[in-house]
C-alpha positions as CSV (number, residue, x, y, z in Angstrom):
1,X,0.0,0.0,0.0
2,X,1.3,3.4,-0.9
3,X,1.2,5.9,2.0
4,X,0.8,9.5,1.2
5,X,1.0,12.5,3.5
6,X,-0.6,15.9,2.7
7,X,1.9,18.6,3.7
8,X,0.1,21.8,4.3
9,X,2.0,25.1,4.5
10,X,1.7,28.3,2.4
11,X,1.6,25.9,-0.5
12,X,0.1,22.4,-0.5
13,X,2.0,19.3,-1.3
14,X,1.0,15.6,-1.5
15,X,4.1,13.5,-0.6
16,X,4.6,9.8,-1.0
17,X,6.2,8.6,2.2
18,X,8.3,6.2,0.2
19,X,10.1,9.1,-1.5
20,X,11.2,10.8,1.6
21,X,14.9,10.2,2.4
22,X,15.2,12.4,5.5
23,X,13.3,14.9,7.6
24,X,15.0,17.9,9.1
25,X,13.0,18.9,12.2
26,X,15.0,22.0,12.9
27,X,14.5,23.6,9.5
28,X,11.2,21.8,9.0
29,X,12.0,20.3,5.6
30,X,11.4,16.8,4.1
31,X,14.2,15.8,1.7
32,X,12.9,13.7,-1.2
33,X,14.9,11.0,-3.1
34,X,15.2,13.3,-6.1
35,X,17.0,15.9,-4.0
36,X,14.0,18.3,-3.7
37,X,13.1,19.8,-0.4
38,X,9.5,20.1,0.7
39,X,8.8,22.6,3.5
40,X,6.6,21.3,6.3
41,X,4.5,23.5,8.5
42,X,5.1,23.5,12.3
43,X,1.6,22.2,12.7
44,X,2.3,18.9,10.8
45,X,6.0,18.3,11.4
46,X,5.4,15.9,14.4
47,X,2.7,14.0,12.6
48,X,4.9,13.5,9.5
49,X,7.9,12.5,11.5
50,X,6.0,9.8,13.4
51,X,4.5,8.5,10.2
52,X,7.9,8.5,8.5
53,X,9.4,6.6,11.5
54,X,6.6,3.9,11.3
55,X,7.3,3.6,7.6
56,X,11.0,3.1,8.2
57,X,10.4,0.4,10.8
58,X,8.6,-1.7,8.1
59,X,11.9,-2.3,6.4
C-alpha cells in the first residue's frame, strides 16, 4: 500500500512517504529522493515525523 501525506503550509504538497529520504525537524524540511526539499508547517512536522518513523520500521 502506498502511503501519502498531505503537507500543508503556504503551498500544498502531497508527498509519497516512500520518496522521503530524511526529515530535518530543525528547518522543517522533508528531503525527497530526487533531491528536492519540501517545506513542512510547524503544525504537521510531528505527525509527518511519526508517520515516517513507522514507515522506516517496516523495512
